[in-house]
N, C-alpha and C positions, 0 to 999 in steps of 0.2 A: 724348255725345262731344266735340269741339273743333272748325270748322270753320275752316281756314286762308287765309288772303285770298290770291290771287297781285297782283300790279301791277296788270298791270289790272283787276283786282277793284278795290284801293287805289281805282286813279283813278278809276273809276266813284262811288264810294263819297266821295272828295274833293267831286267835280262834287254830287252831290244834299247833304252837309253846303253848299256853297255855294248851296243855293237853300234849304236850313235856316236857315242861320244872314240870308237875306235876307229871309225869312218874318218871323223874330224882328223885327227891323231895323226894317222896317212897322209889327210889332206897338207895338214901344216910344212911335212918335209916334203911337199915340194911348191908352198908358196915365196918365191922370188922372183925377182924381174927378169922379166921373158921368156916367164911361163905361160902359154894362152889359157883363157878361166876354161875353153872346150872341155882340157885335156886334165881340169882340176871332177871336171865333173863326171869324167868319164870313168878315174879311178874312184871316185866316190861308188860310183851305181855298182864295178864290177866289186869290192870292198865290202856292201851293204851287201849284196847276191848271193856274192861265193860265203858269208856266211846266217846266210840260213831265214833276211831279209828283203823288204819289199822299199822301194827307194818308193814315200810315202809322198813326195810332188810332184814325179813323173806322171804328163797325160790327169793331174791333178786338175779341174776347171780348164781344161788343155793348156796347162805350163807343160813345156817341151823336156824341163831337162829335170835333174833331180836334187840340183840341186840351183840354188839363190845366191845368183852371184852380186854384187852390189859395189860400185868403188867408186870412191869420192862423192862424189853430190848425189854418187844415186841411194835413194834411204834405205828402198827392198825389191826383192820381185828383180831384181836383176837377170837377165839371160845368162849366161857361159856362152863363150863363141869363138871367131877368129881374137880378139883385142891381147893383149902381149901384159905384161906388169910392170909396170913401171917402180924407180927406188922411190919413187916421193907420192905412192898409190898408198892410199887404205883400203881395204878391199872385207866388204862384207860377209862371210855365210854361211849362210843358211840351210839346213839340211834336219828332211823328218825320217825316221824309220818307223816301218811298221812290219811290226812282228808279232806271229800267235792273235792275229786280228784289230793288235793293241798298235796304235802309235804314240813317237816320243816327239821333239822339235827340238829343237838348241839350236843359236847363232855365236857366230864371236866376229870384231870385225878386226885385222890383221894390219897393223901399219908397219910397212916396207922403212928399211932404215935408212931413206933419205925422207924421211917426214920431217914435219917443224911444230917448236916446241907448242904451239897454238895443238895443234891436233892433236900431238900426245893428251893434252891437257884435257881436252875432250874424248880425249878414248878412255884413258884414267876416269873420268866423274863421271862419265855413263855406264861404264864396270861399277864403277863405285854404286847406282842408283842401283845395279840391279839387285845385288846383293843387301841396300836398303830396303828395295821392297818388299825383297824377300822372308826379310826377317817380319814381317809384319803382315805376311800368309801365315794367320795361326788359326785357330777353330775362337773361334767367338767372336772378332774382327770384324772388319767390310771391305770387300771390295776397295770403297774409298780409300782405306788405310794405306794396302795397297799403292794407289797411286799419289794423295798424295803424299806418300813418302818420299817417291820420283820425282818427282815433278817441283816441289819446295827447296829440295836439293838442286837438282838440273839448273832451275831458272834464277836462282841465289846468286848463280856465275855468268846469268844474261841469257844462256842458251836458251834454245826453242824447242818446245817438244809438244811432236808432230799427233794431230786427231785425229786426223782420217783412217791411223789406222792401228793397232789397243794386240794386248795379248787376248787369251780365248785357252777356253776349257781341252781338254786333251785328250782321246780314252779311242771307243770306237773308231771316232770320226776326229779328223785330222784339226776341225776348228768344231770347237760345241760351246756351250754356255756353265762360264758363266763371261762375258766379254770382261777384260782386263787390263782399261785403258793406264797411260802412265800420268796422267793427271785427274784431280776429282777433288775431295773434299773426304777428313774424317770424318767416320761417323755416318759417311754412308754409302749405299749400291747393296751390294749382296752380303747376306751374311753366309760366314765360310764357316763352316763345319767339315769335321772330317770324313774321308771318302772325298771329298773332290781334291779333283787333279785337272794343276792348269800353268799357261804357257805365260810364263813375265817378262815382256820383253823391250824396253824404251829404245825406243826411237831418238834417237836427242839430234838435231842439227847445229850446227854450230853458231847459224844467224838467227834466222825465223824461223819461224815455226808452221809456217806457210807452204805445203807440195805441188807439183803439179805432174801427170802424167802423162807420159810419150805415147805419139799414136802408137806403139804396139799395142793398147789396150793393158798392159805390167804396171813396165818399168815406174819407179815412182821416185822423182829427184826433187832433191829441195827447188825453191824458185828464184832463191839468189845467188846457187848453186858454189854455195858455201859449202863445204864435207858434211856427210850425217855420220855419225857412231850405231851400232846396234851390238846389244847382248839378248841372252835367251836365251833359257832352262827352264822346264818341268817341271812342277813339285807337287808334290802331295805330299794329301796334310791328316794326318790321325788328329788323336784325342790326344797326344800327347808333343807332338813336334812335329813340324812341318820336313821333307823327305826330297832335298832335291834328288833327282831320278837321272839328272843329265847329268853332264863333267863335261871341265875346259880342262884337266888332269890332260889328259891323252895332248893336247893342242902342247900347250906350256912344256911338256916334255921335251916335243918337237920339233917349234919352233924355236930357233936359231937365237932370235931377238929377243933378246930378255926386257921388254918395253915399258911393265908397270911401273908405275912410281918415276922413269928415267925422266920426264916434264917439270921435274922441279928444279 
């Protein structure tokens, strides 16, 4: 069942998404060599709670942290801990905020300044694929149109599109219908209508599409240990337009390394 949102509910979700975006912005100031991932998690939780939100991920199905922090070959659901960030790492940071009973969800993959050009290309192209997907997320289209836009773009570069993990509806629950895969066929799947809110989140591997799960039951990494990139926005569909509720604006203001399109 797909839960359509009212105008008032969308306004609440916009407000919560601003808390989320600013939390990401605070994290962006601290992503640098030597920082421990658990310290980024602590910062995020404090910021979210201090600004009237609740971390969506903490204790969700037993997940222990406020952030999913996934380094290099980890696709998603990495645990924050004592790991110290290195100059050659890429780091996906996925975060959610519960505000006035509604969730928002977004992710961003940071390259450190020692990351090589092929991995920067992966990040740039994955970021581009997110916006190609969003462009198709409009009333009257189908979920398959979003999926195809992402898949056809990234596979043209030989990348692997993860099958086991997909985008999802967002609302009073963190994960609602519909599922939003990053692979699919145009004209197929659920019809997109006004009132839908969902997270679009390409998870794209530099090598194989295949993934494996660690023994912790959460951490998902590429089967060939090649890097993986992950970017995500929560979007709302109206009769006239599709609105990106979440924002990467504060990340890009605060992260010193201006990496996008530097891979050319």
